[in-house]
TORMARLUM-728698 format. One record per residue (C-alpha): residue number from 0; x, y, z; residue in one letter; chain. Coordinates in pm, 1 decimal, always signed. Layout:
BEGIN
> NUM, X, Y, Z, A, A;
...
This chain:
BEGIN
> 0, -5346.1, -4791.1, +8635.1, X, A;
> 1, -5282.7, -4421.1, +8705.1, X, A;
> 2, -5181.4, -4144.7, +8457.8, X, A;
> 3, -4812.7, -4226.6, +8510.9, X, A;
> 4, -4869.7, -4575.7, +8378.1, X, A;
> 5, -4787.9, -4752.1, +8704.8, X, A;
> 6, -5001.4, -4963.9, +8932.8, X, A;
> 7, -5077.9, -4793.4, +9267.0, X, A;
> 8, -4881.3, -4925.1, +9560.9, X, A;
> 9, -5010.4, -4985.2, +9914.1, X, A;
> 10, -5036.5, -4666.5, +10114.9, X, A;
> 11, -4964.0, -4816.0, +10452.2, X, A;
> 12, -5187.2, -4750.0, +10751.4, X, A;
> 13, -5471.6, -4506.3, +10698.8, X, A;
> 14, -5644.5, -4384.2, +10385.6, X, A;
> 15, -5498.9, -4106.9, +10172.7, X, A;
> 16, -5733.2, -3812.3, +10126.6, X, A;
> 17, -5657.2, -3563.7, +9847.6, X, A;
> 18, -5814.3, -3218.1, +9870.1, X, A;
> 19, -5759.2, -2868.8, +9744.0, X, A;
> 20, -5504.7, -2668.4, +9940.8, X, A;
> 21, -5558.7, -2323.4, +10086.0, X, A;
> 22, -5299.9, -2048.8, +10055.3, X, A;
> 23, -5194.9, -2109.0, +10415.0, X, A;
> 24, -5161.8, -2483.8, +10362.5, X, A;
> 25, -4944.4, -2429.1, +10056.3, X, A;
> 26, -4683.5, -2250.7, +10267.0, X, A;
> 27, -4594.4, -2591.6, +10413.6, X, A;
> 28, -4543.6, -2729.1, +10062.2, X, A;
> 29, -4310.7, -2438.1, +9986.7, X, A;
> 30, -4108.3, -2536.1, +10293.8, X, A;
> 31, -4073.4, -2887.3, +10153.5, X, A;
> 32, -3954.6, -2738.0, +9823.2, X, A;
> 33, -3693.5, -2536.2, +10010.6, X, A;
> 34, -3572.9, -2847.9, +10190.8, X, A;
> 35, -3538.0, -3020.4, +9851.4, X, A;
> 36, -3300.9, -2743.8, +9740.0, X, A;
> 37, -3541.8, -2579.2, +9496.0, X, A;
> 38, -3475.6, -2241.9, +9660.6, X, A;
> 39, -3821.2, -2086.0, +9614.9, X, A;
> 40, -3867.6, -1712.9, +9643.6, X, A;
> 41, -3979.7, -1594.3, +9984.7, X, A;
> 42, -4302.2, -1444.0, +9855.2, X, A;
> 43, -4375.5, -1689.8, +9576.2, X, A;
> 44, -4672.3, -1864.6, +9736.6, X, A;
> 45, -4875.9, -1545.3, +9771.2, X, A;
> 46, -4827.7, -1476.7, +9398.6, X, A;
> 47, -4874.2, -1835.2, +9280.7, X, A;
> 48, -5184.4, -1950.8, +9463.2, X, A;
> 49, -5439.6, -1692.4, +9338.8, X, A;
> 50, -5354.2, -1783.2, +8977.8, X, A;
> 51, -5581.7, -2087.5, +9005.8, X, A;
> 52, -5679.4, -2153.7, +9369.3, X, A;
> 53, -5848.0, -2481.1, +9270.1, X, A;
> 54, -5525.0, -2610.7, +9115.4, X, A;
> 55, -5328.4, -2681.8, +9434.1, X, A;
> 56, -5368.0, -3026.5, +9590.2, X, A;
> 57, -5242.5, -3193.5, +9906.4, X, A;
> 58, -5268.6, -3551.3, +10025.9, X, A;
> 59, -5325.4, -3634.6, +10390.9, X, A;
> 60, -5298.7, -3942.6, +10606.1, X, A;
> 61, -5528.2, -3856.0, +10890.4, X, A;
> 62, -5445.6, -3496.0, +10975.4, X, A;
> 63, -5088.4, -3507.9, +10847.2, X, A;
> 64, -5003.4, -3360.6, +10507.1, X, A;
> 65, -4782.1, -3608.6, +10320.0, X, A;
> 66, -4797.2, -3517.5, +9948.4, X, A;
> 67, -4864.9, -3232.3, +9709.2, X, A;
> 68, -4894.2, -3132.6, +9344.4, X, A;
> 69, -5012.2, -2820.8, +9163.6, X, A;
> 70, -5183.4, -2816.9, +8823.3, X, A;
> 71, -5250.4, -2453.4, +8743.1, X, A;
> 72, -5489.3, -2376.7, +8458.0, X, A;
> 73, -5380.4, -2061.6, +8277.6, X, A;
> 74, -5631.2, -2077.1, +7992.6, X, A;
> 75, -5866.2, -2314.5, +7815.9, X, A;
> 76, -5564.0, -2451.6, +7626.9, X, A;
> 77, -5272.4, -2448.0, +7872.5, X, A;
> 78, -5187.5, -2563.4, +8225.5, X, A;
> 79, -4864.4, -2610.2, +8418.5, X, A;
> 80, -4777.0, -2880.8, +8670.6, X, A;
> 81, -4537.6, -2825.8, +8959.9, X, A;
> 82, -4460.9, -2894.6, +9326.0, X, A;
> 83, -4492.3, -3272.0, +9281.6, X, A;
> 84, -4367.0, -3368.1, +9625.6, X, A;
> 85, -4398.1, -3636.0, +9890.6, X, A;
> 86, -4264.9, -3588.2, +10242.1, X, A;
> 87, -3942.9, -3793.6, +10282.8, X, A;
> 88, -4093.4, -4003.3, +10561.8, X, A;
> 89, -4373.4, -4124.3, +10332.7, X, A;
> 90, -4202.8, -4196.2, +10003.1, X, A;
> 91, -4214.6, -4524.6, +9809.6, X, A;
> 92, -4567.1, -4597.0, +9934.0, X, A;
> 93, -4757.4, -4485.6, +9623.4, X, A;
> 94, -4879.4, -4164.9, +9785.9, X, A;
> 95, -4734.6, -3937.0, +9519.9, X, A;
> 96, -4893.7, -4137.0, +9239.6, X, A;
> 97, -5228.9, -4140.5, +9416.6, X, A;
> 98, -5213.4, -3763.0, +9466.2, X, A;
> 99, -5119.9, -3714.5, +9100.2, X, A;
> 100, -5411.4, -3933.6, +8989.2, X, A;
> 101, -5659.0, -3733.8, +9195.9, X, A;
> 102, -5528.7, -3396.2, +9077.9, X, A;
> 103, -5456.1, -3464.7, +8711.4, X, A;
> 104, -5818.1, -3437.2, +8585.6, X, A;
> 105, -5819.7, -3070.6, +8692.8, X, A;
> 106, -5637.0, -2984.8, +8369.4, X, A;
> 107, -5905.1, -3141.0, +8151.6, X, A;
> 108, -5793.0, -3156.7, +7788.2, X, A;
> 109, -5539.1, -2875.4, +7819.6, X, A;
> 110, -5179.4, -2911.8, +7714.4, X, A;
> 111, -4978.7, -2942.9, +8037.3, X, A;
> 112, -4621.4, -2826.5, +8082.4, X, A;
> 113, -4376.5, -2916.1, +8357.8, X, A;
> 114, -4006.8, -2899.0, +8444.6, X, A;
> 115, -3887.6, -3249.7, +8529.1, X, A;
> 116, -3577.9, -3354.3, +8717.4, X, A;
> 117, -3387.9, -3587.0, +8480.6, X, A;
> 118, -3447.2, -3890.0, +8703.0, X, A;
> 119, -3824.1, -3855.1, +8649.6, X, A;
> 120, -3816.5, -3792.6, +8274.9, X, A;
> 121, -3904.4, -4152.2, +8184.6, X, A;
> 122, -4181.5, -4160.8, +8444.3, X, A;
> 123, -4343.7, -3847.9, +8302.2, X, A;
> 124, -4302.4, -3991.3, +7954.2, X, A;
> 125, -4533.4, -4276.9, +8052.5, X, A;
> 126, -4797.6, -4016.4, +8133.2, X, A;
> 127, -4778.0, -3871.1, +7782.5, X, A;
> 128, -4526.2, -3592.0, +7841.0, X, A;
> 129, -4269.6, -3532.9, +7566.8, X, A;
> 130, -3935.8, -3358.1, +7616.8, X, A;
> 131, -3895.7, -3014.9, +7458.1, X, A;
> 132, -3561.9, -2886.2, +7589.6, X, A;
> 133, -3337.5, -2863.3, +7894.9, X, A;
> 134, -3349.6, -2567.5, +8133.6, X, A;
> 135, -3024.8, -2485.7, +8312.6, X, A;
> 136, -3005.0, -2312.6, +8649.0, X, A;
> 137, -2708.4, -2078.8, +8658.5, X, A;
> 138, -2594.9, -1940.2, +8990.1, X, A;
> 139, -2317.3, -1751.4, +9161.0, X, A;
> 140, -2199.2, -1403.8, +9253.2, X, A;
> 141, -2266.2, -1183.0, +8952.2, X, A;
> 142, -1974.9, -986.5, +8813.0, X, A;
> 143, -2017.6, -615.7, +8754.4, X, A;
> 144, -2033.9, -513.0, +8390.4, X, A;
> 145, -2058.3, -136.4, +8429.1, X, A;
> 146, -2324.4, +118.2, +8517.0, X, A;
> 147, -2691.2, +46.4, +8468.9, X, A;
> 148, -2830.0, +165.8, +8136.2, X, A;
> 149, -3030.2, +489.7, +8131.7, X, A;
> 150, -3296.8, +320.7, +7921.2, X, A;
> 151, -3377.1, +68.8, +8198.2, X, A;
> 152, -3638.1, +209.2, +8435.2, X, A;
> 153, -3822.1, +83.4, +8743.0, X, A;
> 154, -4161.4, -60.3, +8657.8, X, A;
> 155, -4451.2, +160.5, +8766.1, X, A;
> 156, -4828.4, +130.7, +8734.6, X, A;
> 157, -4819.6, +309.2, +8398.9, X, A;
> 158, -4613.2, +22.7, +8252.8, X, A;
> 159, -4841.0, -262.6, +8361.5, X, A;
> 160, -5058.0, -287.6, +8050.8, X, A;
> 161, -4762.2, -278.2, +7814.7, X, A;
> 162, -4567.2, -533.6, +8018.9, X, A;
> 163, -4866.0, -769.6, +8038.6, X, A;
> 164, -4895.5, -754.7, +7659.9, X, A;
> 165, -4521.8, -808.8, +7618.7, X, A;
> 166, -4530.0, -1103.2, +7862.3, X, A;
> 167, -4812.7, -1265.7, +7666.2, X, A;
> 168, -4584.8, -1293.0, +7362.1, X, A;
> 169, -4332.2, -1490.6, +7570.7, X, A;
> 170, -4570.9, -1717.1, +7763.0, X, A;
> 171, -4827.9, -1968.6, +7629.7, X, A;
> 172, -5123.4, -1792.0, +7796.0, X, A;
> 173, -5239.1, -1453.9, +7916.9, X, A;
> 174, -5132.8, -1427.0, +8281.3, X, A;
> 175, -5203.1, -1058.3, +8334.9, X, A;
> 176, -5326.6, -1095.5, +8694.4, X, A;
> 177, -5023.6, -1302.1, +8794.7, X, A;
> 178, -4781.9, -1059.3, +8629.4, X, A;
> 179, -4942.6, -768.8, +8815.6, X, A;
> 180, -4892.4, -947.3, +9148.5, X, A;
> 181, -4539.5, -1055.6, +9053.8, X, A;
> 182, -4427.3, -705.3, +8960.0, X, A;
> 183, -4555.6, -545.7, +9277.6, X, A;
> 184, -4494.8, -813.6, +9542.0, X, A;
> 185, -4300.7, -720.0, +9853.8, X, A;
> 186, -3926.8, -756.6, +9798.9, X, A;
> 187, -3959.2, -786.7, +9420.2, X, A;
> 188, -3768.3, -537.7, +9206.6, X, A;
> 189, -3894.9, -501.7, +8848.4, X, A;
> 190, -3736.3, -309.2, +8561.1, X, A;
> 191, -3828.0, -247.5, +8199.6, X, A;
> 192, -3607.9, -160.9, +7904.0, X, A;
> 193, -3743.3, +123.0, +7688.2, X, A;
> 194, -3644.2, +227.2, +7339.0, X, A;
> 195, -3832.9, +511.1, +7171.3, X, A;
> 196, -4102.6, +469.7, +7434.9, X, A;
> 197, -4152.4, +101.5, +7352.5, X, A;
> 198, -4084.0, -185.6, +7594.1, X, A;
> 199, -3809.8, -412.9, +7461.9, X, A;
> 200, -3774.3, -626.4, +7771.0, X, A;
> 201, -3848.2, -661.8, +8138.6, X, A;
> 202, -3712.8, -852.9, +8434.8, X, A;
> 203, -3777.4, -920.0, +8801.8, X, A;
> 204, -3540.8, -1007.9, +9085.7, X, A;
> 205, -3667.6, -1132.8, +9420.4, X, A;
> 206, -3529.7, -1262.2, +9751.2, X, A;
> 207, -3514.8, -1642.1, +9776.3, X, A;
> 208, -3426.9, -1875.9, +10061.8, X, A;
> 209, -3065.1, -1851.7, +9944.9, X, A;
> 210, -2964.8, -1532.8, +9769.6, X, A;
> 211, -3175.9, -1379.2, +9494.6, X, A;
> 212, -3356.9, -1521.7, +9192.4, X, A;
> 213, -3413.6, -1353.8, +8858.1, X, A;
> 214, -3726.0, -1440.2, +8661.6, X, A;
> 215, -3866.3, -1370.7, +8423.8, X, A;
> 216, -3606.8, -1204.1, +8206.8, X, A;
> 217, -3762.1, -1138.6, +7866.2, X, A;
> 218, -3587.3, -920.5, +7608.6, X, A;
> 219, -3584.5, -844.3, +7236.9, X, A;
> 220, -3206.4, -862.0, +7197.2, X, A;
> 221, -2896.7, -974.2, +7389.5, X, A;
> 222, -2816.0, -608.2, +7450.2, X, A;
> 223, -3158.2, -551.2, +7607.8, X, A;
> 224, -3112.6, -859.8, +7825.9, X, A;
> 225, -2764.0, -751.7, +7935.7, X, A;
> 226, -2887.5, -405.8, +8032.8, X, A;
> 227, -3171.0, -554.4, +8235.2, X, A;
> 228, -2952.4, -815.8, +8405.5, X, A;
> 229, -2695.2, -555.2, +8507.1, X, A;
> 230, -2962.4, -324.0, +8645.3, X, A;
> 231, -3136.7, -604.7, +8834.0, X, A;
> 232, -2812.9, -706.4, +9004.6, X, A;
> 233, -2662.2, -358.8, +9058.1, X, A;
> 234, -2791.5, -332.2, +9415.4, X, A;
> 235, -2644.8, -663.8, +9533.2, X, A;
> 236, -2356.3, -680.0, +9776.9, X, A;
> 237, -2034.7, -847.6, +9650.7, X, A;
> 238, -2114.6, -1161.0, +9852.3, X, A;
> 239, -2475.2, -1194.7, +9733.5, X, A;
> 240, -2559.1, -1486.5, +9506.3, X, A;
> 241, -2814.5, -1487.1, +9229.0, X, A;
> 242, -2971.3, -1765.9, +9023.2, X, A;
> 243, -3156.0, -1770.8, +8692.7, X, A;
> 244, -3321.3, -2057.0, +8500.4, X, A;
> 245, -3226.9, -2043.1, +8132.9, X, A;
> 246, -3372.2, -2246.6, +7842.5, X, A;
> 247, -3070.8, -2432.1, +7703.1, X, A;
> 248, -3159.8, -2368.2, +7335.5, X, A;
> 249, -3139.2, -1993.7, +7400.3, X, A;
> 250, -2761.9, -1978.0, +7359.3, X, A;
> 251, -2750.8, -1599.2, +7395.9, X, A;
> 252, -2905.8, -1639.1, +7741.5, X, A;
> 253, -2646.6, -1899.9, +7838.9, X, A;
> 254, -2369.3, -1668.7, +7719.8, X, A;
> 255, -2514.2, -1382.8, +7924.1, X, A;
> 256, -2519.2, -1593.9, +8240.9, X, A;
> 257, -2161.2, -1715.6, +8200.1, X, A;
> 258, -2035.5, -1370.6, +8098.0, X, A;
> 259, -2159.5, -1240.2, +8432.1, X, A;
> 260, -1973.1, -1508.1, +8626.8, X, A;
> 261, -2259.7, -1752.5, +8686.5, X, A;
> 262, -2206.8, -2127.0, +8658.8, X, A;
> 263, -2443.5, -2415.9, +8576.4, X, A;
> 264, -2580.3, -2567.8, +8897.9, X, A;
> 265, -2830.8, -2826.0, +8770.1, X, A;
> 266, -3078.2, -2876.5, +8490.4, X, A;
> 267, -3439.1, -2979.0, +8443.2, X, A;
> 268, -3627.0, -3098.6, +8136.0, X, A;
> 269, -3922.3, -2898.6, +8003.3, X, A;
> 270, -4193.2, -3140.3, +7891.2, X, A;
> 271, -4543.1, -3104.9, +7744.9, X, A;
> 272, -4841.9, -3331.3, +7687.6, X, A;
> 273, -4945.8, -3170.8, +7361.2, X, A;
> 274, -4911.4, -2869.5, +7133.5, X, A;
> 275, -4801.3, -2548.2, +7302.5, X, A;
> 276, -4940.2, -2213.5, +7188.5, X, A;
> 277, -4665.1, -2034.1, +6992.7, X, A;
> 278, -4449.3, -1785.7, +7180.1, X, A;
> 279, -4149.7, -1564.9, +7111.1, X, A;
> 280, -3904.6, -1815.9, +7259.8, X, A;
> 281, -3604.9, -1615.2, +7140.8, X, A;
> 282, -3698.8, -1349.9, +7396.4, X, A;
> 283, -3668.0, -1581.6, +7697.6, X, A;
> 284, -3340.9, -1518.3, +7882.7, X, A;
> 285, -3480.0, -1646.9, +8212.1, X, A;
> 286, -3804.8, -1829.2, +8291.0, X, A;
> 287, -4028.7, -1700.7, +8569.1, X, A;
> 288, -4007.4, -2012.3, +8786.6, X, A;
> 289, -3966.0, -2386.9, +8750.0, X, A;
> 290, -4269.8, -2438.1, +8969.1, X, A;
> 291, -4523.6, -2234.0, +8771.6, X, A;
> 292, -4372.2, -2195.9, +8426.1, X, A;
């Protein structure tokens, strides 16, 4: 039996080989994600992969890549699983389960988080994942709500330490190196909200395959989040679309999305295998990504 509680199925001709994936190889997986409608950011792979280069796995039949999963270790206590994919031509052959089984030990005894499509919720439950809450993707053409606030400023190098510390309060592990890459990546626009010289929120918007994606959007108050959202979207043309993934229990975040003209597009289910280090969940108005937490 594998970690999903199911017996492996025949793989068909050839033996499946599961290995670590290089940065270049992971670009192909990102293309699969785009074809599935996940709408990844155009520069996401370059930011994701260095977080834990040993945590990205692909399965091959011969020389052809047929499956993938990432299990990124953020700390000794926390990991996040994403990109669980099998190429459409090779599904229902047990290849995904075999890839999962080979990759899963990488997390060791860490608590693992993931964002599950509802159809897979029961399957993940058999592997020990328990549902925590829904995450809703809102999307659409954002409505203008006025001029950007003076207290929202572009992120510069002098803000990095403070933002990394602020991010740590909203995420289950220290991800300072990732945040530094995310803030400065090509095409990413990052802003911070300042009050009395103190950071009370920050957000990032980036180009995706379709439109723009916001994430993360962390803020102390709804007013901070609104100011950041409006600044992040101020440069968009009237026909540009934006999407943001909002934890459903954060009702203020849902109200912000709908107040700016965005509509629910789909939802996922955040699940964990064990206890999650405490975070300031009330600050989360938009998660960074569904693929990497």
